[in-house]
N, CA, C and O atoms as CSV, one atom per row, in Angstrom:
chain,resi,resn,atom,element,x,y,z
A,1,MET,N,N,81.895,119.854,88.153
A,1,MET,CA,C,81.825,120.883,89.158
A,1,MET,C,C,81.121,122.084,88.576
A,1,MET,O,O,81.490,122.552,87.499
A,2,ALA,N,N,80.135,122.583,89.251
A,2,ALA,CA,C,79.506,123.825,88.842
A,2,ALA,C,C,80.403,124.973,89.266
A,2,ALA,O,O,81.097,124.899,90.280
A,3,ALA,N,N,80.378,126.021,88.486
A,3,ALA,CA,C,81.255,127.158,88.763
A,3,ALA,C,C,80.968,127.776,90.121
A,3,ALA,O,O,81.869,128.350,90.734
A,4,ASN,N,N,79.741,127.675,90.605
A,4,ASN,CA,C,79.424,128.269,91.901
A,4,ASN,C,C,79.584,127.286,93.051
A,4,ASN,O,O,79.302,127.634,94.198
A,5,ASP,N,N,80.026,126.077,92.773
A,5,ASP,CA,C,80.221,125.059,93.804
A,5,ASP,C,C,81.670,125.102,94.273
A,5,ASP,O,O,82.481,124.249,93.914
A,6,VAL,N,N,81.986,126.130,95.097
A,6,VAL,CA,C,83.373,126.294,95.506
A,6,VAL,C,C,83.717,125.533,96.776
A,6,VAL,O,O,84.880,125.515,97.179
A,7,ASN,N,N,82.752,124.912,97.409
A,7,ASN,CA,C,83.048,124.110,98.590
A,7,ASN,C,C,83.345,122.688,98.134
A,7,ASN,O,O,82.608,121.750,98.437
A,8,ALA,N,N,84.442,122.556,97.400
A,8,ALA,CA,C,84.776,121.267,96.805
A,8,ALA,C,C,86.266,121.011,96.933
A,8,ALA,O,O,87.089,121.902,96.727
A,9,THR,N,N,86.595,119.774,97.275
A,9,THR,CA,C,87.985,119.357,97.343
A,9,THR,C,C,88.266,118.448,96.163
A,9,THR,O,O,87.512,117.516,95.881
A,10,TYR,N,N,89.355,118.730,95.483
A,10,TYR,CA,C,89.772,117.931,94.338
A,10,TYR,C,C,91.071,117.224,94.655
A,10,TYR,O,O,91.941,117.760,95.341
A,11,ARG,N,N,91.187,116.002,94.140
A,11,ARG,CA,C,92.394,115.205,94.301
A,11,ARG,C,C,93.079,115.130,92.940
A,11,ARG,O,O,92.461,114.789,91.931
A,12,PHE,N,N,94.364,115.455,92.937
A,12,PHE,CA,C,95.192,115.371,91.736
A,12,PHE,C,C,96.151,114.209,91.943
A,12,PHE,O,O,96.874,114.173,92.939
A,13,GLU,N,N,96.165,113.262,91.015
A,13,GLU,CA,C,97.042,112.092,91.123
A,13,GLU,C,C,97.912,112.004,89.879
A,13,GLU,O,O,97.440,112.110,88.748
A,14,GLN,N,N,99.209,111.804,90.133
A,14,GLN,CA,C,100.159,111.680,89.031
A,14,GLN,C,C,101.364,110.885,89.507
A,14,GLN,O,O,101.936,111.176,90.557
A,15,ASP,N,N,101.743,109.891,88.735
A,15,ASP,CA,C,102.933,109.082,89.025
A,15,ASP,C,C,102.961,108.563,90.461
A,15,ASP,O,O,104.013,108.569,91.101
A,16,GLY,N,N,101.819,108.116,90.970
A,16,GLY,CA,C,101.748,107.544,92.310
A,16,GLY,C,C,101.717,108.566,93.437
A,16,GLY,O,O,101.690,108.186,94.607
A,17,LYS,N,N,101.721,109.844,93.114
A,17,LYS,CA,C,101.662,110.900,94.129
A,17,LYS,C,C,100.284,111.547,94.101
A,17,LYS,O,O,99.600,111.551,93.078
A,18,THR,N,N,99.892,112.095,95.255
A,18,THR,CA,C,98.572,112.706,95.383
A,18,THR,C,C,98.681,114.085,96.019
A,18,THR,O,O,99.431,114.280,96.975
A,19,TRP,N,N,97.932,115.031,95.484
A,19,TRP,CA,C,97.808,116.377,96.027
A,19,TRP,C,C,96.318,116.694,96.100
A,19,TRP,O,O,95.544,116.228,95.264
A,20,THR,N,N,95.912,117.483,97.091
A,20,THR,CA,C,94.511,117.895,97.183
A,20,THR,C,C,94.421,119.411,97.211
A,20,THR,O,O,95.355,120.108,97.608
A,21,LEU,N,N,93.273,119.892,96.779
A,21,LEU,CA,C,93.013,121.329,96.785
A,21,LEU,C,C,91.538,121.538,97.067
A,21,LEU,O,O,90.679,121.059,96.326
A,22,ASN,N,N,91.246,122.264,98.153
A,22,ASN,CA,C,89.873,122.637,98.468
A,22,ASN,C,C,89.650,124.035,97.913
A,22,ASN,O,O,90.278,124.992,98.366
A,23,LEU,N,N,88.768,124.156,96.945
A,23,LEU,CA,C,88.527,125.445,96.303
A,23,LEU,C,C,87.922,126.462,97.261
A,23,LEU,O,O,88.030,127.668,97.038
A,24,HIS,N,N,87.288,125.980,98.323
A,24,HIS,CA,C,86.714,126.878,99.324
A,24,HIS,C,C,87.809,127.601,100.119
A,24,HIS,O,O,87.582,128.691,100.645
A,25,ASP,N,N,88.982,126.997,100.202
A,25,ASP,CA,C,90.075,127.548,101.007
A,25,ASP,C,C,91.062,128.413,100.226
A,25,ASP,O,O,92.042,128.893,100.797
A,26,VAL,N,N,90.821,128.618,98.939
A,26,VAL,CA,C,91.765,129.399,98.137
A,26,VAL,C,C,91.744,130.848,98.610
A,26,VAL,O,O,90.685,131.467,98.716
A,27,LEU,N,N,92.927,131.375,98.891
A,27,LEU,CA,C,93.069,132.740,99.393
A,27,LEU,C,C,92.953,133.761,98.266
A,27,LEU,O,O,93.164,133.436,97.098
A,28,VAL,N,N,92.619,134.984,98.623
A,28,VAL,CA,C,92.551,136.072,97.643
A,28,VAL,C,C,93.907,136.249,96.968
A,28,VAL,O,O,93.977,136.461,95.758
A,29,SER,N,N,94.975,136.162,97.743
A,29,SER,CA,C,96.316,136.310,97.159
A,29,SER,C,C,96.592,135.202,96.140
A,29,SER,O,O,97.253,135.437,95.128
A,30,GLU,N,N,96.086,133.999,96.406
A,30,GLU,CA,C,96.261,132.897,95.457
A,30,GLU,C,C,95.415,133.117,94.206
A,30,GLU,O,O,95.842,132.799,93.096
A,31,GLN,N,N,94.221,133.660,94.390
A,31,GLN,CA,C,93.385,133.978,93.230
A,31,GLN,C,C,94.061,135.032,92.354
A,31,GLN,O,O,94.034,134.944,91.127
A,32,ARG,N,N,94.663,136.021,92.996
A,32,ARG,CA,C,95.385,137.053,92.228
A,32,ARG,C,C,96.567,136.446,91.495
A,32,ARG,O,O,96.834,136.797,90.346
A,33,GLU,N,N,97.275,135.541,92.150
A,33,GLU,CA,C,98.419,134.890,91.514
A,33,GLU,C,C,97.967,134.017,90.341
A,33,GLU,O,O,98.620,133.984,89.297
A,34,LEU,N,N,96.853,133.315,90.519
A,34,LEU,CA,C,96.302,132.521,89.416
A,34,LEU,C,C,95.931,133.417,88.237
A,34,LEU,O,O,96.130,133.051,87.079
A,35,ARG,N,N,95.394,134.582,88.545
A,35,ARG,CA,C,95.039,135.522,87.471
A,35,ARG,C,C,96.286,136.016,86.746
A,35,ARG,O,O,96.275,136.185,85.527
A,36,GLN,N,N,97.368,136.248,87.502
A,36,GLN,CA,C,98.617,136.699,86.875
A,36,GLN,C,C,99.173,135.651,85.919
A,36,GLN,O,O,99.637,135.992,84.831
A,37,VAL,N,N,99.132,134.379,86.313
A,37,VAL,CA,C,99.749,133.344,85.476
A,37,VAL,C,C,98.841,132.864,84.348
A,37,VAL,O,O,99.327,132.390,83.321
A,38,THR,N,N,97.517,132.983,84.532
A,38,THR,CA,C,96.602,132.496,83.493
A,38,THR,C,C,95.944,133.614,82.695
A,38,THR,O,O,95.514,133.408,81.560
A,39,GLY,N,N,95.867,134.807,83.299
A,39,GLY,CA,C,95.138,135.903,82.660
A,39,GLY,C,C,93.633,135.790,82.837
A,39,GLY,O,O,92.874,136.539,82.222
A,40,MET,N,N,93.197,134.851,83.678
A,40,MET,CA,C,91.760,134.615,83.860
A,40,MET,C,C,91.302,135.025,85.254
A,40,MET,O,O,92.026,134.840,86.232
A,41,LYS,N,N,90.102,135.581,85.339
A,41,LYS,CA,C,89.488,135.867,86.628
A,41,LYS,C,C,89.024,134.551,87.252
A,41,LYS,O,O,88.928,133.527,86.575
A,42,TRP,N,N,88.736,134.600,88.566
A,42,TRP,CA,C,88.434,133.405,89.345
A,42,TRP,C,C,87.257,132.593,88.790
A,42,TRP,O,O,87.407,131.398,88.535
A,43,TRP,N,N,86.091,133.220,88.598
A,43,TRP,CA,C,84.910,132.459,88.178
A,43,TRP,C,C,85.067,131.858,86.785
A,43,TRP,O,O,84.709,130.695,86.598
A,44,PRO,N,N,85.580,132.586,85.803
A,44,PRO,CA,C,85.827,131.937,84.505
A,44,PRO,C,C,86.850,130.800,84.605
A,44,PRO,O,O,86.739,129.798,83.899
A,45,LEU,N,N,87.838,130.959,85.475
A,45,LEU,CA,C,88.822,129.894,85.673
A,45,LEU,C,C,88.140,128.643,86.234
A,45,LEU,O,O,88.420,127.530,85.788
A,46,LEU,N,N,87.245,128.825,87.211
A,46,LEU,CA,C,86.502,127.686,87.768
A,46,LEU,C,C,85.610,127.038,86.714
A,46,LEU,O,O,85.513,125.813,86.644
A,47,ALA,N,N,84.965,127.855,85.905
A,47,ALA,CA,C,84.108,127.312,84.844
A,47,ALA,C,C,84.932,126.478,83.871
A,47,ALA,O,O,84.518,125.388,83.476
A,48,ASP,N,N,86.096,126.988,83.488
A,48,ASP,CA,C,86.967,126.237,82.579
A,48,ASP,C,C,87.500,124.969,83.246
A,48,ASP,O,O,87.645,123.936,82.592
A,49,PHE,N,N,87.792,125.044,84.542
A,49,PHE,CA,C,88.242,123.863,85.281
A,49,PHE,C,C,87.153,122.791,85.260
A,49,PHE,O,O,87.444,121.606,85.094
A,50,SER,N,N,85.905,123.210,85.429
A,50,SER,CA,C,84.795,122.251,85.413
A,50,SER,C,C,84.624,121.604,84.044
A,50,SER,O,O,84.075,120.508,83.930
A,51,MET,N,N,85.096,122.289,83.010
A,51,MET,CA,C,85.022,121.748,81.645
A,51,MET,C,C,86.310,121.019,81.266
A,51,MET,O,O,86.487,120.621,80.115
A,52,GLN,N,N,87.201,120.846,82.231
A,52,GLN,CA,C,88.483,120.146,82.061
A,52,GLN,C,C,89.385,120.825,81.033
A,52,GLN,O,O,90.111,120.162,80.292
A,53,ASP,N,N,89.329,122.144,81.000
A,53,ASP,CA,C,90.222,122.904,80.133
A,53,ASP,C,C,91.663,122.686,80.594
A,53,ASP,O,O,91.945,122.811,81.786
A,54,PRO,N,N,92.578,122.365,79.682
A,54,PRO,CA,C,93.959,122.067,80.085
A,54,PRO,C,C,94.641,123.203,80.853
A,54,PRO,O,O,95.352,122.941,81.823
A,55,GLU,N,N,94.442,124.444,80.443
A,55,GLU,CA,C,95.069,125.577,81.137
A,55,GLU,C,C,94.531,125.711,82.561
A,55,GLU,O,O,95.295,125.943,83.498
A,56,ALA,N,N,93.216,125.565,82.720
A,56,ALA,CA,C,92.604,125.680,84.043
A,56,ALA,C,C,93.009,124.507,84.939
A,56,ALA,O,O,93.297,124.706,86.119
A,57,CYS,N,N,93.034,123.300,84.396
A,57,CYS,CA,C,93.466,122.130,85.182
A,57,CYS,C,C,94.925,122.279,85.603
A,57,CYS,O,O,95.292,121.957,86.733
A,58,HIS,N,N,95.749,122.771,84.682
A,58,HIS,CA,C,97.165,123.004,84.982
A,58,HIS,C,C,97.297,124.022,86.121
A,58,HIS,O,O,98.121,123.856,87.019
A,59,ALA,N,N,96.479,125.071,86.072
A,59,ALA,CA,C,96.535,126.110,87.102
A,59,ALA,C,C,96.167,125.556,88.477
A,59,ALA,O,O,96.840,125.851,89.465
A,60,MET,N,N,95.111,124.761,88.542
A,60,MET,CA,C,94.686,124.203,89.829
A,60,MET,C,C,95.692,123.167,90.335
A,60,MET,O,O,95.962,123.093,91.534
A,61,PHE,N,N,96.237,122.380,89.431
A,61,PHE,CA,C,97.267,121.402,89.802
A,61,PHE,C,C,98.502,122.129,90.319
A,61,PHE,O,O,99.095,121.721,91.318
A,62,TRP,N,N,98.883,123.192,89.649
A,62,TRP,CA,C,100.022,124.011,90.067
A,62,TRP,C,C,99.794,124.550,91.480
A,62,TRP,O,O,100.692,124.502,92.321
A,63,LEU,N,N,98.583,125.064,91.738
A,63,LEU,CA,C,98.280,125.605,93.060
A,63,LEU,C,C,98.304,124.502,94.123
A,63,LEU,O,O,98.806,124.720,95.226
A,64,ALA,N,N,97.773,123.337,93.805
A,64,ALA,CA,C,97.793,122.219,94.764
A,64,ALA,C,C,99.225,121.832,95.110
A,64,ALA,O,O,99.536,121.574,96.273
A,65,ARG,N,N,100.090,121.790,94.117
A,65,ARG,CA,C,101.493,121.436,94.366
A,65,ARG,C,C,102.203,122.537,95.152
A,65,ARG,O,O,102.999,122.260,96.048
A,66,LYS,N,N,101.907,123.772,94.808
A,66,LYS,CA,C,102.496,124.902,95.539
A,66,LYS,C,C,102.089,124.864,97.011
A,66,LYS,O,O,102.918,125.068,97.898
A,67,ARG,N,N,100.826,124.605,97.257
A,67,ARG,CA,C,100.326,124.528,98.632
A,67,ARG,C,C,100.949,123.371,99.399
A,67,ARG,O,O,101.047,123.417,100.625
A,68,ALA,N,N,101.368,122.340,98.684
A,68,ALA,CA,C,102.016,121.185,99.322
A,68,ALA,C,C,103.479,121.469,99.642
A,68,ALA,O,O,104.182,120.606,100.167
A,69,GLY,N,N,103.938,122.682,99.324
A,69,GLY,CA,C,105.299,123.071,99.662
A,69,GLY,C,C,106.311,122.887,98.551
A,69,GLY,O,O,107.503,123.120,98.756
A,70,GLU,N,N,105.861,122.476,97.381
A,70,GLU,CA,C,106.784,122.296,96.265
A,70,GLU,C,C,107.128,123.643,95.635
A,70,GLU,O,O,106.311,124.563,95.597
A,71,THR,N,N,108.345,123.728,95.149
A,71,THR,CA,C,108.760,124.922,94.423
A,71,THR,C,C,108.593,124.633,92.940
A,71,THR,O,O,109.465,124.038,92.306
A,72,VAL,N,N,107.463,125.060,92.398
A,72,VAL,CA,C,107.180,124.845,90.980
A,72,VAL,C,C,106.759,126.169,90.362
A,72,VAL,O,O,106.003,126.937,90.956
A,73,THR,N,N,107.256,126.418,89.171
A,73,THR,CA,C,106.811,127.611,88.460
A,73,THR,C,C,105.772,127.183,87.438
A,73,THR,O,O,105.865,126.103,86.855
A,74,PHE,N,N,104.799,128.024,87.233
A,74,PHE,CA,C,103.681,127.707,86.350
A,74,PHE,C,C,104.149,127.359,84.941
A,74,PHE,O,O,103.677,126.394,84.340
A,75,GLU,N,N,105.064,128.142,84.430
A,75,GLU,CA,C,105.513,127.964,83.049
A,75,GLU,C,C,106.462,126.787,82.880
A,75,GLU,O,O,106.504,126.178,81.811
A,76,ASP,N,N,107.221,126.459,83.915
A,76,ASP,CA,C,108.305,125.500,83.758
A,76,ASP,C,C,107.943,124.046,84.019
A,76,ASP,O,O,108.707,123.156,83.646
A,77,PHE,N,N,106.809,123.775,84.643
A,77,PHE,CA,C,106.525,122.358,84.848
A,77,PHE,C,C,105.511,121.892,83.808
A,77,PHE,O,O,104.504,122.549,83.542
A,78,ASP,N,N,105.819,120.735,83.234
A,78,ASP,CA,C,105.022,120.191,82.144
A,78,ASP,C,C,104.891,118.687,82.344
A,78,ASP,O,O,105.699,118.080,83.045
A,79,TYR,N,N,103.895,118.097,81.742
A,79,TYR,CA,C,103.620,116.675,81.927
A,79,TYR,C,C,102.666,116.231,80.823
A,79,TYR,O,O,101.946,117.049,80.252
A,80,PRO,N,N,102.662,114.931,80.526
A,80,PRO,CA,C,101.671,114.427,79.571
A,80,PRO,C,C,100.266,114.586,80.166
A,80,PRO,O,O,100.036,114.219,81.318
A,81,VAL,N,N,99.353,115.117,79.402
A,81,VAL,CA,C,98.014,115.395,79.917
A,81,VAL,C,C,97.328,114.130,80.438
A,81,VAL,O,O,96.524,114.204,81.367
A,82,THR,N,N,97.635,112.985,79.857
A,82,THR,CA,C,97.008,111.737,80.305
A,82,THR,C,C,97.609,111.196,81.600
A,82,THR,O,O,97.081,110.243,82.173
A,83,SER,N,N,98.707,111.794,82.069
A,83,SER,CA,C,99.330,111.323,83.308
A,83,SER,C,C,98.667,111.902,84.553
A,83,SER,O,O,98.942,111.456,85.667
A,84,LEU,N,N,97.795,112.894,84.370
A,84,LEU,CA,C,97.154,113.558,85.501
A,84,LEU,C,C,95.705,113.103,85.617
A,84,LEU,O,O,94.941,113.147,84.653
A,85,ARG,N,N,95.344,112.664,86.822
A,85,ARG,CA,C,93.961,112.278,87.099
A,85,ARG,C,C,93.409,113.243,88.140
A,85,ARG,O,O,93.987,113.409,89.214
A,86,VAL,N,N,92.295,113.873,87.817
A,86,VAL,CA,C,91.659,114.826,88.720
A,86,VAL,C,C,90.287,114.277,89.089
A,86,VAL,O,O,89.478,113.968,88.214
A,87,THR,N,N,90.028,114.156,90.404
A,87,THR,CA,C,88.735,113.660,90.869
A,87,THR,C,C,88.201,114.541,91.982
A,87,THR,O,O,88.961,115.104,92.771
A,88,LEU,N,N,86.900,114.651,92.031
A,88,LEU,CA,C,86.219,115.387,93.084
A,88,LEU,C,C,86.087,114.480,94.295
A,88,LEU,O,O,85.602,113.355,94.176
A,89,VAL,N,N,86.513,114.957,95.457
A,89,VAL,CA,C,86.349,114.210,96.700
A,89,VAL,C,C,85.006,114.627,97.272
A,89,VAL,O,O,84.794,115.795,97.600
A,90,GLU,N,N,84.095,113.659,97.390
A,90,GLU,CA,C,82.758,113.982,97.855
A,90,GLU,C,C,82.769,114.281,99.344
A,90,GLU,O,O,83.466,113.611,100.107
A,91,PRO,N,N,81.998,115.287,99.767
A,91,PRO,CA,C,81.961,115.653,101.179
A,91,PRO,C,C,81.449,114.514,102.055
A,91,PRO,O,O,80.621,113.710,101.628
A,92,ASP,N,N,81.940,114.458,103.254
A,92,ASP,CA,C,81.517,113.534,104.305
A,92,ASP,C,C,81.901,112.076,104.072
A,92,ASP,O,O,82.002,111.322,105.040
A,93,SER,N,N,82.116,111.655,102.848
A,93,SER,CA,C,82.346,110.235,102.632
A,93,SER,C,C,83.808,109.905,102.389
A,93,SER,O,O,84.235,108.777,102.634
A,94,GLY,N,N,84.584,110.874,101.909
A,94,GLY,CA,C,85.961,110.603,101.558
A,94,GLY,C,C,86.080,109.894,100.221
A,94,GLY,O,O,87.188,109.649,99.745
A,95,LYS,N,N,84.929,109.556,99.600
A,95,LYS,CA,C,84.951,108.890,98.301
A,95,LYS,C,C,85.146,109.923,97.201
A,95,LYS,O,O,84.802,111.095,97.359
A,96,THR,N,N,85.695,109.474,96.103
A,96,THR,CA,C,85.793,110.348,94.943
A,96,THR,C,C,84.562,110.153,94.089
A,96,THR,O,O,83.862,109.149,94.222
A,97,SER,N,N,84.292,111.100,93.219
A,97,SER,CA,C,83.096,111.027,92.388
A,97,SER,C,C,83.151,109.870,91.411
A,97,SER,O,O,82.127,109.531,90.817
A,98,THR,N,N,84.302,109.254,91.222
A,98,THR,CA,C,84.404,108.126,90.301
A,98,THR,C,C,84.185,106.797,91.006
A,98,THR,O,O,84.149,105.757,90.347
A,99,GLU,N,N,84.039,106.801,92.332
A,99,GLU,CA,C,83.822,105.567,93.073
A,99,GLU,C,C,82.335,105.272,93.164
A,99,GLU,O,O,81.528,106.190,93.314
A,100,ASP,N,N,81.962,103.995,93.075
A,100,ASP,CA,C,80.578,103.566,93.173
A,100,ASP,C,C,80.307,103.111,94.598
A,100,ASP,O,O,81.105,102.382,95.188
A,101,ASP,N,N,79.181,103.543,95.149
A,101,ASP,CA,C,78.864,103.142,96.515
A,101,ASP,C,C,78.170,101.784,96.570
A,101,ASP,O,O,77.869,101.293,97.658
A,102,GLY,N,N,77.910,101.165,95.410
A,102,GLY,CA,C,77.325,99.837,95.374
A,102,GLY,C,C,75.826,99.814,95.565
A,102,GLY,O,O,75.225,98.744,95.468
A,103,ASP,N,N,75.199,100.936,95.830
A,103,ASP,CA,C,73.765,100.990,96.047
A,103,ASP,C,C,73.099,101.560,94.807
A,103,ASP,O,O,73.071,102.775,94.610
A,104,SER,N,N,72.566,100.682,93.977
A,104,SER,CA,C,71.915,101.144,92.761
A,104,SER,C,C,70.398,101.129,92.901
A,104,SER,O,O,69.686,101.309,91.913
A,105,THR,N,N,69.894,100.918,94.116
A,105,THR,CA,C,68.462,100.888,94.354
A,105,THR,C,C,67.917,102.304,94.323
A,105,THR,O,O,68.417,103.200,95.004
A,106,GLU,N,N,66.883,102.484,93.521
A,106,GLU,CA,C,66.266,103.803,93.458
A,106,GLU,C,C,65.184,103.909,94.519
A,106,GLU,O,O,64.574,102.910,94.900
A,107,ALA,N,N,64.953,105.115,94.989
A,107,ALA,CA,C,63.902,105.346,95.970
A,107,ALA,C,C,62.548,105.179,95.288
A,107,ALA,O,O,62.402,105.514,94.112
A,108,PRO,N,N,61.549,104.660,96.018
A,108,PRO,CA,C,60.223,104.500,95.411
A,108,PRO,C,C,59.590,105.854,95.123
A,108,PRO,O,O,59.912,106.854,95.764
A,109,ASP,N,N,58.683,105.871,94.149
A,109,ASP,CA,C,57.977,107.093,93.781
A,109,ASP,C,C,57.013,107.454,94.904
A,109,ASP,O,O,56.119,106.668,95.216
A,110,PRO,N,N,57.175,108.636,95.525
A,110,PRO,CA,C,56.326,108.994,96.667
A,110,PRO,C,C,54.920,109.423,96.259
A,110,PRO,O,O,54.048,109.545,97.119
A,111,THR,N,N,54.680,109.654,94.979
A,111,THR,CA,C,53.348,110.089,94.559
A,111,THR,C,C,52.414,108.895,94.468
A,111,THR,O,O,52.806,107.820,94.014
A,112,GLN,N,N,51.212,109.085,94.889
A,112,GLN,CA,C,50.193,108.037,94.864
A,112,GLN,C,C,49.105,108.436,93.870
A,112,GLN,O,O,48.838,109.624,93.694
A,113,PRO,N,N,48.483,107.468,93.228
A,113,PRO,CA,C,47.382,107.821,92.336
A,113,PRO,C,C,46.228,108.408,93.138
A,113,PRO,O,O,46.021,108.060,94.300
A,114,THR,N,N,45.495,109.289,92.510
A,114,THR,CA,C,44.359,109.911,93.171
A,114,THR,C,C,43.240,108.884,93.316
A,114,THR,O,O,42.881,108.227,92.339
A,115,PRO,N,N,42.681,108.733,94.521
A,115,PRO,CA,C,41.585,107.774,94.705
A,115,PRO,C,C,40.363,108.189,93.888
A,115,PRO,O,O,40.146,109.375,93.642
A,116,LYS,N,N,39.563,107.197,93.469
A,116,LYS,CA,C,38.367,107.475,92.676
A,116,LYS,C,C,37.371,108.316,93.453
A,116,LYS,O,O,36.588,109.055,92.855
A,117,THR,N,N,37.386,108.219,94.753
A,117,THR,CA,C,36.421,108.955,95.567
A,117,THR,C,C,36.689,110.442,95.584
A,117,THR,O,O,35.830,111.212,96.014
A,118,SER,N,N,37.832,110.862,95.139
A,118,SER,CA,C,38.134,112.289,95.186
A,118,SER,C,C,37.717,113.011,93.911
A,118,SER,O,O,37.859,114.230,93.815
A,119,ARG,N,N,37.202,112.270,92.932
A,119,ARG,CA,C,36.778,112.893,91.683
A,119,ARG,C,C,35.468,113.645,91.884
A,119,ARG,O,O,34.628,113.266,92.701
A,120,THR,N,N,35.326,114.682,91.143
A,120,THR,CA,C,34.103,115.476,91.211
A,120,THR,C,C,33.005,114.773,90.413
A,120,THR,O,O,33.221,114.336,89.283
A,121,ARG,N,N,31.823,114.675,91.026
A,121,ARG,CA,C,30.677,114.054,90.350
A,121,ARG,C,C,29.986,115.066,89.475
A,121,ARG,O,O,29.810,116.227,89.843
A,122,ARG,N,N,29.606,114.609,88.335
A,122,ARG,CA,C,28.828,115.472,87.447
A,122,ARG,C,C,27.348,115.338,87.801
A,122,ARG,O,O,26.839,114.252,88.078
A,123,THR,N,N,26.708,116.450,87.779
A,123,THR,CA,C,25.262,116.411,88.023
A,123,THR,C,C,24.539,116.579,86.706
A,123,THR,O,O,25.039,117.228,85.787
A,124,LYS,N,N,23.348,115.984,86.621
A,124,LYS,CA,C,22.575,116.059,85.383
A,124,LYS,C,C,21.743,117.279,85.304
A,124,LYS,O,O,21.036,117.482,84.318
């Protein structure tokens, strides 16, 4: 995820449960709360999330669970880092970025070689 790509929905999966979070829908109050618990401003937090920083991933997972109605405190919930799977849900398709669409055909090269007739003639 690029830090400026905020129109993105992420799926968090753990122990057979799923939570989603659309970064485009995060409220200012939620951004302020994230800053209080992490000490990070919004854009650096997104950049760290894109780099899979554990603190940033924990923060986004915490927000997704909070939005789902769970009562979780940032400091008190913990889990093995390998138990959490985070995937980007691609727009319009419902597929995650880890799913293959089965189409590995590349588009043909649209550029054509220049015809010989278009070359400039040298005069003697």
